[in-house]
DRENNU-34232 format. One record per residue (C-alpha): residue in three letters; residue number from 1; x, y, z. Coordinates in steps of 0.05 Angstrom, whole numbers, always signed. Example, Ala and Ser with C-alpha at 12.3 -4.5 7.8 and 13.67 -1.06 7.14 Angstrom:
> residuo; num; c1; c2; c3
> ALA; 1; +246; -90; +156
> SER; 2; +273; -21; +143
# end
This chain:
> residuo; num; c1; c2; c3
> UNK; 1; -332; +119; -336
> UNK; 2; -383; +62; -337
> UNK; 3; -363; -8; -320
> UNK; 4; -304; -39; -286
> UNK; 5; -238; -26; -320
> UNK; 6; -211; -94; -342
> UNK; 7; -146; -110; -378
> UNK; 8; -73; -97; -366
> UNK; 9; -6; -71; -389
> UNK; 10; -1; -78; -464
> UNK; 11; +66; -75; -501
> UNK; 12; +53; -80; -576
> UNK; 13; +123; -52; -590
> UNK; 14; +149; -120; -570
> UNK; 15; +110; -157; -625
> UNK; 16; +100; -156; -701
> UNK; 17; +34; -131; -731
> UNK; 18; +9; -202; -742
> UNK; 19; +6; -211; -667
> UNK; 20; -31; -145; -659
> UNK; 21; -89; -174; -700
> UNK; 22; -92; -234; -653
> UNK; 23; -90; -187; -594
> UNK; 24; -152; -151; -620
> UNK; 25; -191; -216; -625
> UNK; 26; -168; -243; -558
> UNK; 27; -184; -178; -522
> UNK; 28; -255; -181; -549
> UNK; 29; -260; -254; -527
> UNK; 30; -235; -238; -457
> UNK; 31; -279; -176; -448
> UNK; 32; -219; -131; -441
> UNK; 33; -238; -57; -442
> UNK; 34; -174; -25; -416
> UNK; 35; -101; -27; -436
> UNK; 36; -42; +9; -404
> UNK; 37; +5; +27; -461
> UNK; 38; +76; +53; -464
> UNK; 39; +102; +41; -394
> UNK; 40; +172; +18; -416
> UNK; 41; +173; +43; -488
> UNK; 42; +220; +103; -484
> UNK; 43; +273; +75; -531
> UNK; 44; +219; +58; -582
> UNK; 45; +185; +126; -576
> UNK; 46; +249; +166; -576
> UNK; 47; +304; +124; -610
> UNK; 48; +351; +184; -609
> UNK; 49; +350; +248; -569
> UNK; 50; +295; +293; -596
> UNK; 51; +275; +244; -651
> UNK; 52; +207; +212; -640
> UNK; 53; +173; +153; -674
> UNK; 54; +99; +152; -659
> UNK; 55; +79; +107; -717
> UNK; 56; +68; +44; -676
> UNK; 57; +34; +82; -620
> UNK; 58; -13; +117; -669
> UNK; 59; -34; +50; -697
> UNK; 60; -41; +20; -628
> UNK; 61; -87; +74; -601
> UNK; 62; -129; +74; -664
> UNK; 63; -135; -2; -662
> UNK; 64; -154; -4; -589
> UNK; 65; -205; +51; -596
> UNK; 66; -237; +16; -655
> UNK; 67; -239; -47; -613
> UNK; 68; -275; -12; -556
> UNK; 69; -214; -12; -510
> UNK; 70; -198; +51; -469
> UNK; 71; -125; +68; -461
> UNK; 72; -86; +88; -399
> UNK; 73; -27; +122; -434
> UNK; 74; +38; +120; -395
> UNK; 75; +98; +164; -395
> UNK; 76; +159; +117; -404
> UNK; 77; +205; +153; -356
> UNK; 78; +219; +94; -310
> UNK; 79; +266; +65; -361
> UNK; 80; +311; +114; -398
> UNK; 81; +341; +89; -464
> UNK; 82; +415; +73; -473
> UNK; 83; +430; +137; -511
> UNK; 84; +408; +178; -451
> UNK; 85; +453; +140; -402
> UNK; 86; +512; +146; -449
> UNK; 87; +502; +220; -459
> UNK; 88; +489; +235; -385
> UNK; 89; +529; +187; -340
> UNK; 90; +520; +236; -282
> UNK; 91; +445; +219; -285
> UNK; 92; +457; +145; -268
> UNK; 93; +439; +126; -196
> UNK; 94; +492; +120; -142
> UNK; 95; +486; +72; -83
> UNK; 96; +499; +93; -10
> UNK; 97; +567; +60; -17
> UNK; 98; +585; +107; -75
> UNK; 99; +578; +54; -130
> UNK; 100; +549; +80; -195
> UNK; 101; +496; +36; -226
> UNK; 102; +501; +24; -300
> UNK; 103; +451; +17; -356
> UNK; 104; +423; -52; -368
> UNK; 105; +358; -55; -329
> UNK; 106; +300; -9; -314
> UNK; 107; +302; +49; -263
> UNK; 108; +373; +69; -284
> UNK; 109; +365; +142; -269
> UNK; 110; +373; +193; -213
> UNK; 111; +308; +231; -204
> UNK; 112; +346; +292; -179
> UNK; 113; +392; +297; -240
> UNK; 114; +374; +358; -282
> UNK; 115; +387; +322; -347
> UNK; 116; +339; +266; -328
> UNK; 117; +285; +313; -306
> UNK; 118; +290; +353; -371
> UNK; 119; +289; +291; -414
> UNK; 120; +228; +265; -376
> UNK; 121; +191; +330; -386
> UNK; 122; +207; +331; -460
> UNK; 123; +180; +261; -475
> UNK; 124; +120; +275; -431
> UNK; 125; +105; +339; -469
> UNK; 126; +112; +303; -536
> UNK; 127; +61; +251; -514
> UNK; 128; +14; +303; -486
> UNK; 129; +15; +345; -548
> UNK; 130; +6; +288; -596
> UNK; 131; -49; +250; -560
> UNK; 132; -87; +305; -524
> UNK; 133; -147; +297; -571
> UNK; 134; -143; +222; -583
> UNK; 135; -210; +190; -563
> UNK; 136; -177; +127; -537
> UNK; 137; -139; +162; -480
> UNK; 138; -181; +155; -417
> UNK; 139; -125; +166; -366
> UNK; 140; -52; +184; -360
> UNK; 141; -4; +139; -323
> UNK; 142; +58; +178; -302
> UNK; 143; +123; +138; -295
> UNK; 144; +121; +70; -261
> UNK; 145; +129; +53; -188
> UNK; 146; +168; +114; -165
> UNK; 147; +218; +97; -112
> UNK; 148; +289; +87; -138
> UNK; 149; +337; +121; -89
> UNK; 150; +402; +155; -105
> UNK; 151; +459; +186; -64
> UNK; 152; +498; +225; -116
> UNK; 153; +520; +297; -117
> UNK; 154; +456; +320; -152
> UNK; 155; +418; +289; -94
> UNK; 156; +464; +322; -43
> UNK; 157; +450; +390; -73
> UNK; 158; +375; +379; -75
> UNK; 159; +375; +351; -4
> UNK; 160; +409; +415; +22
> UNK; 161; +356; +458; -13
> UNK; 162; +301; +416; +19
> UNK; 163; +333; +422; +88
> UNK; 164; +340; +498; +81
> UNK; 165; +265; +501; +68
> UNK; 166; +247; +453; +124
> UNK; 167; +288; +491; +176
> UNK; 168; +274; +561; +149
> UNK; 169; +347; +571; +131
> UNK; 170; +367; +563; +204
> UNK; 171; +426; +516; +209
> UNK; 172; +424; +519; +284
> UNK; 173; +354; +492; +283
> UNK; 174; +377; +434; +240
> UNK; 175; +435; +419; +288
> UNK; 176; +386; +420; +346
> UNK; 177; +336; +375; +310
> UNK; 178; +390; +325; +289
> UNK; 179; +423; +327; +359
> UNK; 180; +490; +338; +326
> UNK; 181; +524; +351; +392
> UNK; 182; +529; +275; +395
> UNK; 183; +591; +245; +361
> UNK; 184; +617; +313; +339
> UNK; 185; +568; +320; +282
> UNK; 186; +555; +395; +286
> UNK; 187; +548; +429; +218
> UNK; 188; +578; +498; +207
> UNK; 189; +554; +507; +134
> UNK; 190; +500; +476; +92
> UNK; 191; +551; +450; +43
> UNK; 192; +578; +402; +96
> UNK; 193; +513; +362; +95
> UNK; 194; +511; +300; +51
> UNK; 195; +459; +246; +39
> UNK; 196; +463; +189; +90
> UNK; 197; +515; +150; +52
> UNK; 198; +549; +87; +77
> UNK; 199; +587; +105; +140
> UNK; 200; +633; +74; +191
> UNK; 201; +583; +54; +244
> UNK; 202; +511; +74; +261
> UNK; 203; +479; +131; +221
> UNK; 204; +448; +192; +253
> UNK; 205; +375; +170; +254
> UNK; 206; +346; +241; +249
> UNK; 207; +390; +252; +187
> UNK; 208; +365; +187; +157
> UNK; 209; +291; +201; +170
> UNK; 210; +297; +271; +141
> UNK; 211; +329; +241; +79
> UNK; 212; +271; +193; +71
> UNK; 213; +222; +251; +77
> UNK; 214; +263; +291; +26
> UNK; 215; +267; +234; -24
> UNK; 216; +192; +223; -22
> UNK; 217; +183; +297; -35
> UNK; 218; +236; +299; -90
> UNK; 219; +202; +242; -127
> UNK; 220; +135; +276; -117
> UNK; 221; +163; +339; -149
> UNK; 222; +185; +297; -209
> UNK; 223; +116; +267; -214
> UNK; 224; +83; +336; -209
> UNK; 225; +126; +362; -266
> UNK; 226; +100; +309; -313
> UNK; 227; +29; +313; -286
> UNK; 228; +25; +387; -296
> UNK; 229; +50; +382; -368
> UNK; 230; -3; +331; -384
> UNK; 231; -57; +371; -348
> UNK; 232; -39; +431; -391
> UNK; 233; -56; +390; -453
> UNK; 234; -115; +350; -425
> UNK; 235; -145; +385; -364
> UNK; 236; -204; +337; -359
> UNK; 237; -166; +271; -366
> UNK; 238; -149; +239; -299
> UNK; 239; -76; +227; -281
> UNK; 240; -45; +177; -234
> UNK; 241; +17; +136; -219
> UNK; 242; +23; +67; -189
> UNK; 243; +41; +53; -117
> UNK; 244; +75; -14; -101
> UNK; 245; +37; -47; -44
> UNK; 246; +32; -80; +5
> UNK; 247; +105; -71; +28
> UNK; 248; +142; -50; -34
> UNK; 249; +210; -17; -40
> UNK; 250; +183; +53; -47
> UNK; 251; +209; +107; +0
> UNK; 252; +144; +145; -7
> UNK; 253; +96; +180; +41
> UNK; 254; +34; +151; +10
> UNK; 255; -13; +200; +45
> UNK; 256; +23; +260; +13
> UNK; 257; +26; +226; -54
> UNK; 258; -48; +207; -53
> UNK; 259; -67; +280; -49
> UNK; 260; -31; +292; -115
> UNK; 261; -63; +238; -159
> UNK; 262; -133; +239; -186
> UNK; 263; -144; +167; -165
> UNK; 264; -99; +121; -124
> UNK; 265; -74; +62; -166
> UNK; 266; -34; +4; -137
> UNK; 267; +7; -55; -160
> UNK; 268; -3; -115; -115
> UNK; 269; +33; -181; -120
> UNK; 270; +16; -236; -70
> UNK; 271; +73; -259; -26
> UNK; 272; +35; -315; +9
> UNK; 273; -6; -376; -11
> UNK; 274; -72; -401; +17
> UNK; 275; -113; -358; +65
> UNK; 276; -50; -318; +83
> UNK; 277; -51; -293; +11
> UNK; 278; -124; -275; +17
> UNK; 279; -109; -234; +79
> UNK; 280; -52; -202; +39
> UNK; 281; -103; -180; -13
> UNK; 282; -146; -148; +40
> UNK; 283; -86; -113; +71
> UNK; 284; -66; -82; +5
> UNK; 285; -137; -65; -16
> UNK; 286; -156; -32; +50
> UNK; 287; -94; +11; +47
> UNK; 288; -108; +32; -25
> UNK; 289; -180; +50; -8
> UNK; 290; -157; +90; +53
> UNK; 291; -103; +127; +15
> UNK; 292; -157; +147; -35
> UNK; 293; -200; +176; +21
> UNK; 294; -249; +119; +16
> UNK; 295; -264; +133; -57
> UNK; 296; -262; +76; -108
> UNK; 297; -190; +62; -129
> UNK; 298; -154; +24; -184
> UNK; 299; -119; -42; -182
> UNK; 300; -66; -26; -235
> UNK; 301; -26; -90; -233
> UNK; 302; -32; -161; -206
> UNK; 303; -4; -228; -230
> UNK; 304; -61; -269; -258
> UNK; 305; -30; -337; -247
> UNK; 306; +30; -333; -199
> UNK; 307; +51; -314; -129
> UNK; 308; +118; -298; -98
> UNK; 309; +120; -334; -30
> UNK; 310; +195; -343; -36
> UNK; 311; +207; -267; -38
> UNK; 312; +240; -270; -106
> UNK; 313; +271; -339; -98
> UNK; 314; +213; -376; -130
> UNK; 315; +143; -368; -157
> UNK; 316; +82; -410; -143
> UNK; 317; +25; -422; -191
> UNK; 318; -43; -398; -168
> UNK; 319; -93; -454; -161
> UNK; 320; -153; -456; -208
> UNK; 321; -206; -406; -188
> UNK; 322; -159; -361; -148
> UNK; 323; -157; -307; -201
> UNK; 324; -233; -297; -194
> UNK; 325; -232; -299; -118
> UNK; 326; -174; -250; -111
> UNK; 327; -200; -203; -164
> UNK; 328; -268; -199; -132
> UNK; 329; -235; -190; -64
> UNK; 330; -202; -126; -90
> UNK; 331; -269; -104; -118
> UNK; 332; -304; -119; -52
> UNK; 333; -257; -71; -17
> UNK; 334; -267; -14; -64
> UNK; 335; -230; -25; -129
> UNK; 336; -265; -3; -193
> UNK; 337; -215; -40; -237
> UNK; 338; -183; -108; -246
> UNK; 339; -119; -96; -285
> UNK; 340; -57; -139; -291
> UNK; 341; +14; -139; -313
> UNK; 342; +13; -159; -367
> UNK; 343; -32; -175; -427
> UNK; 344; +15; -219; -466
> UNK; 345; +76; -254; -437
> UNK; 346; +141; -225; -464
> UNK; 347; +181; -272; -508
> UNK; 348; +247; -248; -479
> UNK; 349; +277; -200; -429
> UNK; 350; +284; -202; -354
> UNK; 351; +210; -215; -341
> UNK; 352; +196; -267; -394
> UNK; 353; +171; -313; -338
> UNK; 354; +124; -261; -310
> UNK; 355; +51; -282; -309
> UNK; 356; +7; -255; -365
> UNK; 357; -65; -257; -387
> UNK; 358; -42; -291; -451
> UNK; 359; +14; -339; -431
> UNK; 360; +68; -366; -476
> UNK; 361; +25; -427; -489
> UNK; 362; -29; -383; -519
> UNK; 363; -104; -376; -512
> UNK; 364; -119; -451; -508
> UNK; 365; -98; -453; -435
> UNK; 366; -130; -454; -366
> UNK; 367; -101; -386; -351
> UNK; 368; -134; -352; -411
> UNK; 369; -200; -388; -401
> UNK; 370; -201; -361; -330
> UNK; 371; -183; -291; -356
> UNK; 372; -241; -293; -404
> UNK; 373; -289; -319; -351
> UNK; 374; -268; -263; -304
> UNK; 375; -283; -212; -359
> UNK; 376; -354; -241; -367
> UNK; 377; -364; -239; -291
> UNK; 378; -343; -167; -284
> UNK; 379; -389; -145; -341
> UNK; 380; -448; -168; -298
> UNK; 381; -427; -126; -238
> UNK; 382; -427; -57; -270
> UNK; 383; -480; -31; -222
> UNK; 384; -429; -35; -165
> UNK; 385; -380; +15; -196
> UNK; 386; -374; +79; -155
> UNK; 387; -399; +49; -90
> UNK; 388; -358; +53; -27
> UNK; 389; -337; +13; +35
> UNK; 390; -351; +32; +107
> UNK; 391; -309; +15; +167
> UNK; 392; -318; +28; +241
> UNK; 393; -246; +12; +260
> UNK; 394; -180; +40; +236
> UNK; 395; -106; +23; +238
> UNK; 396; -57; +81; +239
> UNK; 397; -6; +83; +182
> UNK; 398; +52; +132; +187
> UNK; 399; +111; +136; +139
> UNK; 400; +155; +171; +189
> UNK; 401; +146; +115; +239
> UNK; 402; +163; +62; +187
> UNK; 403; +227; +98; +168
> UNK; 404; +246; +111; +240
> UNK; 405; +233; +42; +268
> UNK; 406; +272; +4; +216
> UNK; 407; +338; +42; +224
> UNK; 408; +394; +2; +258
> UNK; 409; +394; +43; +322
> UNK; 410; +337; +11; +362
> UNK; 411; +348; -41; +418
> UNK; 412; +324; -96; +370
> UNK; 413; +331; -101; +295
> UNK; 414; +275; -152; +294
> UNK; 415; +221; -100; +305
> UNK; 416; +190; -85; +237
> UNK; 417; +135; -36; +222
> UNK; 418; +94; -68; +167
> UNK; 419; +91; -137; +200
> UNK; 420; +64; -106; +264
> UNK; 421; +8; -73; +225
> UNK; 422; -4; -136; +185
> UNK; 423; -14; -177; +248
> UNK; 424; -68; -130; +274
> UNK; 425; -102; -125; +206
> UNK; 426; -102; -201; +199
> UNK; 427; -135; -208; +268
> UNK; 428; -189; -158; +247
> UNK; 429; -199; -198; +183
> UNK; 430; -208; -262; +223
> UNK; 431; -257; -225; +268
> UNK; 432; -299; -205; +208
> UNK; 433; -285; -130; +216
> UNK; 434; -267; -86; +156
> UNK; 435; -213; -36; +173
> UNK; 436; -192; +31; +145
> UNK; 437; -121; +58; +152
> UNK; 438; -116; +129; +179
> UNK; 439; -69; +186; +196
> UNK; 440; -60; +219; +263
> UNK; 441; -89; +284; +234
> UNK; 442; -152; +251; +208
> UNK; 443; -219; +257; +244
> UNK; 444; -212; +194; +284
> UNK; 445; -278; +204; +321
> UNK; 446; -314; +168; +264
> UNK; 447; -282; +103; +287
> UNK; 448; -303; +64; +348
> UNK; 449; -234; +34; +354
> UNK; 450; -166; +58; +331
> UNK; 451; -107; +10; +331
> UNK; 452; -36; +36; +333
> UNK; 453; +5; -28; +333
> UNK; 454; +70; +9; +324
> UNK; 455; +79; +83; +341
> UNK; 456; +153; +86; +357
> UNK; 457; +158; +157; +328
> UNK; 458; +103; +200; +357
> UNK; 459; +102; +275; +349
> UNK; 460; +69; +320; +403
> UNK; 461; +14; +335; +352
> UNK; 462; +1; +261; +340
> UNK; 463; +1; +247; +415
> UNK; 464; -49; +303; +425
> UNK; 465; -94; +275; +370
> UNK; 466; -95; +206; +402
> UNK; 467; -107; +232; +472
> UNK; 468; -165; +274; +447
> UNK; 469; -193; +214; +411
> UNK; 470; -194; +175; +476
> UNK; 471; -223; +233; +516
> UNK; 472; -278; +239; +465
> UNK; 473; -301; +167; +474
> UNK; 474; -257; +125; +428
> UNK; 475; -221; +61; +443
> UNK; 476; -146; +68; +428
> UNK; 477; -104; +4; +427
> UNK; 478; -30; +23; +429
> UNK; 479; +25; -27; +416
> UNK; 480; +91; -34; +451
> UNK; 481; +154; +8; +439
> UNK; 482; +110; +68; +423
> UNK; 483; +117; +141; +438
> UNK; 484; +192; +132; +445
> UNK; 485; +218; +188; +400
> UNK; 486; +187; +251; +371
> UNK; 487; +188; +276; +299
> UNK; 488; +261; +299; +308
> UNK; 489; +281; +228; +330
> UNK; 490; +294; +252; +401
> UNK; 491; +270; +212; +461
> UNK; 492; +208; +231; +499
> UNK; 493; +230; +245; +571
> UNK; 494; +194; +222; +634
> UNK; 495; +174; +153; +610
> UNK; 496; +140; +121; +550
> UNK; 497; +94; +125; +513
> UNK; 498; +109; +199; +511
> UNK; 499; +49; +245; +506
> UNK; 500; +0; +190; +525
> UNK; 501; +18; +174; +597
> UNK; 502; -46; +205; +623
> UNK; 503; -91; +175; +569
> UNK; 504; -64; +105; +581
> UNK; 505; -50; +108; +656
> UNK; 506; +16; +71; +647
> UNK; 507; +90; +87; +644
> UNK; 508; +144; +45; +612
> UNK; 509; +209; +47; +651
> UNK; 510; +252; -5; +617
> UNK; 511; +255; -46; +554
> UNK; 512; +267; -121; +553
> UNK; 513; +277; -145; +481
> UNK; 514; +266; -219; +466
> UNK; 515; +307; -260; +417
> UNK; 516; +274; -291; +356
> UNK; 517; +239; -354; +379
> UNK; 518; +239; -332; +452
> UNK; 519; +171; -323; +483
> UNK; 520; +142; -297; +548
> UNK; 521; +79; -323; +582
> UNK; 522; +23; -278; +606
> UNK; 523; -25; -292; +663
> UNK; 524; -86; -295; +618
> UNK; 525; -56; -351; +576
> UNK; 526; -30; -305; +522
> UNK; 527; +40; -310; +493
> UNK; 528; +86; -252; +477
> UNK; 529; +146; -251; +430
> UNK; 530; +202; -205; +405
> UNK; 531; +192; -153; +459
> UNK; 532; +172; -140; +531
> UNK; 533; +171; -80; +578
> UNK; 534; +177; -62; +651
> UNK; 535; +111; -27; +659
> UNK; 536; +83; +12; +718
> UNK; 537; +9; +29; +723
> UNK; 538; -17; +97; +743
> UNK; 539; -91; +85; +747
> UNK; 540; -96; +32; +691
> UNK; 541; -129; -35; +702
> UNK; 542; -84; -95; +692
> UNK; 543; -116; -145; +644
> UNK; 544; -55; -191; +641
> UNK; 545; +13; -194; +674
> UNK; 546; +78; -228; +658
> UNK; 547; +88; -298; +685
> UNK; 548; +160; -319; +700
> UNK; 549; +226; -287; +684
> UNK; 550; +251; -219; +707
> UNK; 551; +183; -187; +694
> UNK; 552; +144; -238; +735
> UNK; 553; +82; -205; +764
> UNK; 554; +91; -140; +725
> UNK; 555; +34; -113; +682
> UNK; 556; +34; -134; +609
> UNK; 557; -34; -112; +581
> UNK; 558; -74; -55; +611
> UNK; 559; -138; -16; +602
> UNK; 560; -152; +54; +626
> UNK; 561; -214; +98; +626
> UNK; 562; -196; +169; +605
> UNK; 563; -250; +220; +593
> UNK; 564; -306; +185; +556
> UNK; 565; -261; +133; +524
> UNK; 566; -212; +77; +538
> UNK; 567; -138; +70; +526
> UNK; 568; -111; -1; +519
> UNK; 569; -36; -15; +522
> UNK; 570; -1; -79; +500
> UNK; 571; +72; -83; +523
> UNK; 572; +93; -143; +480
> UNK; 573; +80; -169; +410
> UNK; 574; +27; -223; +419
> UNK; 575; +26; -286; +377
> UNK; 576; -31; -299; +329
> UNK; 577; -80; -332; +375
> UNK; 578; -68; -282; +431
> UNK; 579; -76; -224; +383
> UNK; 580; -142; -252; +358
> UNK; 581; -169; -258; +429
> UNK; 582; -148; -187; +448
> UNK; 583; -176; -157; +384
> UNK; 584; -243; -191; +394
> UNK; 585; -245; -168; +466
> UNK; 586; -233; -96; +445
> UNK; 587; -285; -99; +390
> UNK; 588; -336; -127; +439
> UNK; 589; -321; -72; +490
> UNK; 590; -330; -19; +436
> UNK; 591; -394; -50; +410
> UNK; 592; -365; -66; +341
> UNK; 593; -400; -125; +308
> UNK; 594; -374; -166; +250
> UNK; 595; -392; -142; +180
> UNK; 596; -440; -202; +176
> UNK; 597; -461; -228; +244
> UNK; 598; -473; -302; +240
> UNK; 599; -424; -316; +183
> UNK; 600; -389; -382; +194
> UNK; 601; -315; -382; +210
> UNK; 602; -273; -379; +147
> UNK; 603; -326; -340; +108
> UNK; 604; -304; -270; +91
> UNK; 605; -359; -217; +84
> UNK; 606; -349; -147; +56
> UNK; 607; -400; -95; +34
> UNK; 608; -400; -39; -15
> UNK; 609; -452; +17; -6
> UNK; 610; -483; +59; -61
> UNK; 611; -503; +132; -53
> UNK; 612; -575; +112; -68
> UNK; 613; -580; +66; -7
> UNK; 614; -566; +1; -43
> UNK; 615; -514; -47; -16
> UNK; 616; -477; -107; -44
> UNK; 617; -452; -163; +0
> UNK; 618; -389; -200; -23
> UNK; 619; -381; -270; +7
> UNK; 620; -319; -314; +2
> UNK; 621; -317; -384; +29
> UNK; 622; -244; -397; +45
> UNK; 623; -257; -466; +74
> UNK; 624; -261; -536; +46
> UNK; 625; -332; -544; +71
> UNK; 626; -399; -518; +46
> UNK; 627; -422; -459; +88
> UNK; 628; -491; -432; +102
> UNK; 629; -490; -357; +104
> UNK; 630; -547; -309; +124
> UNK; 631; -567; -266; +64
> UNK; 632; -625; -234; +27
> UNK; 633; -626; -210; -44
> UNK; 634; -605; -226; -116
> UNK; 635; -540; -264; -126
> UNK; 636; -508; -229; -185
> UNK; 637; -461; -284; -209
> UNK; 638; -517; -335; -218
> UNK; 639; -580; -293; -218
> UNK; 640; -609; -334; -160
> UNK; 641; -657; -303; -111
> UNK; 642; -633; -311; -39
> UNK; 643; -683; -307; +19
> UNK; 644; -654; -321; +88
> UNK; 645; -592; -362; +73
> UNK; 646; -543; -379; +18
> UNK; 647; -505; -445; +13
> UNK; 648; -435; -428; -8
> UNK; 649; -393; -485; -35
> UNK; 650; -319; -493; -15
> UNK; 651; -277; -435; -43
> UNK; 652; -339; -405; -76
> UNK; 653; -353; -331; -84
> UNK; 654; -420; -296; -83
> UNK; 655; -441; -224; -96
> UNK; 656; -510; -206; -70
> UNK; 657; -550; -143; -84
> UNK; 658; -584; -139; -17
> UNK; 659; -659; -129; -8
> UNK; 660; -653; -116; +66
> UNK; 661; -610; -60; +94
> UNK; 662; -548; -86; +130
> UNK; 663; -544; -82; +205
> UNK; 664; -504; -21; +227
> UNK; 665; -450; -23; +281
# end
């Protein structure tokens, strides 16, 4: 559909009709053209089992359509009503400790409970039937932020069915995969298998990883049920659900899920202030674009005026102008929408202090003025919709590795998957390189460099993919504690990283974890932290060694020519400055140039490319000084013609339709 989708979650059921009239006027004033409706409205839509009240929703969709606002209509199944929980207590979620959760919040359901699944299908069918022909409905939004885990008996039964399918009904194969000879865990019947509930000591890691895989699939099955019902009523209307990025609580394999939605949509709430928050935007946006196979994607939720740097303990107000900068940063990296939670701040409830486009103080506020200004800005950028972003480097993202690394069975509980990827992505951001995220099974040959900052779990197929990539001419940068276990969570034998010894020309013989705050010096001036390894070279060139301590003189960073390519290995987690230097060295060796050569430090540059050969250069000055940036074309925010250079004021944004083709890496 033409134009950027702009607006947010709209909950008219929380307000009297007099406020609806004000909403209509303010949406026009703000340039809102999209509203997500009904996300948490189950008790209003179905006040008693099988009894539906669509009166308010009919009026809402009619009003919005008359006002020129498209609707993303949601199924309300993330928040069952009280009558459901009372009638079906077995459908309430159960913790790993066996404690039943009670009604009183959202997400009080077990996605494997038959009663819940049937109720969800019924309300979905009712919505699909009633609004299949309504002209306001432009997209369906199934559920909200799938992810809530459960460990009840319904889940146990579903888990066993999933395991039977995974292991072809062969219990001996499961016992072998889970290495149940250890600690007398051998299973004689399928009924003996339970979810990984709270246990006496350390869990079986293979059991836990399989459960994570199962739960992602079980939730995906629940999503598919609703999606298919809606598709039966409206085969041409796109359908999606919202992923919670960048870290989120969702036990989901986003690659598998992305193949089942018509467009990837994410919720992204900043957890850092300053430039760190800007890098956080890029991290979430690059993942969303990559999950959507480099097609334009949707920013479904953001907070227009707050951040959560205290991880739930506190919120911080966004400084003036940040809404515009962050929103255009999502757009620069491929989003065709700028949506928020929520349109109007709730007067009560658990999230009454959540940011909103219309705050409690009303429209005569800085926040709403910035919301309206953003709407005007986006309306002038419609020509960019549908264009894509190109990257010559990739970072590997693997759900199995995340689940495997963060179980309490590794030599250090301080090793975390997402932070390792964040550090590499941030270094690429500072180097001016736009990065995709990729899977082992993707065609990696299209990337000059592939970074695998954390590949603790590495299957033989994944190892073969990486080795082939190097042989074919790529630069692979593998982080420490990689290739340690396979997909069954069993150790690679013969040294680590398993499956890549030849490609990297190294062999890890022993791990040396470091305590938080403890560092290790390298001979090239770099500093390592959290982890170190006793590394032996087998043909690899030593770029840096350890200095001091028990590993004094041992290799730390290596490089090895294999086939037509190069394998780099880093046996410690480098600090920020050291990571930056290594990343720039690798990019130089691979011939990867910044997105905008000559851009001053602190100026972010990202391009979107149209299928007709046009390109748009997004520039963000993240410094307190005016920057001079090389550029040619029409600046779309001001209409100015740029020939040769653009002066960008502190914290200013520019969007340039280029008249000269960009330099290609």
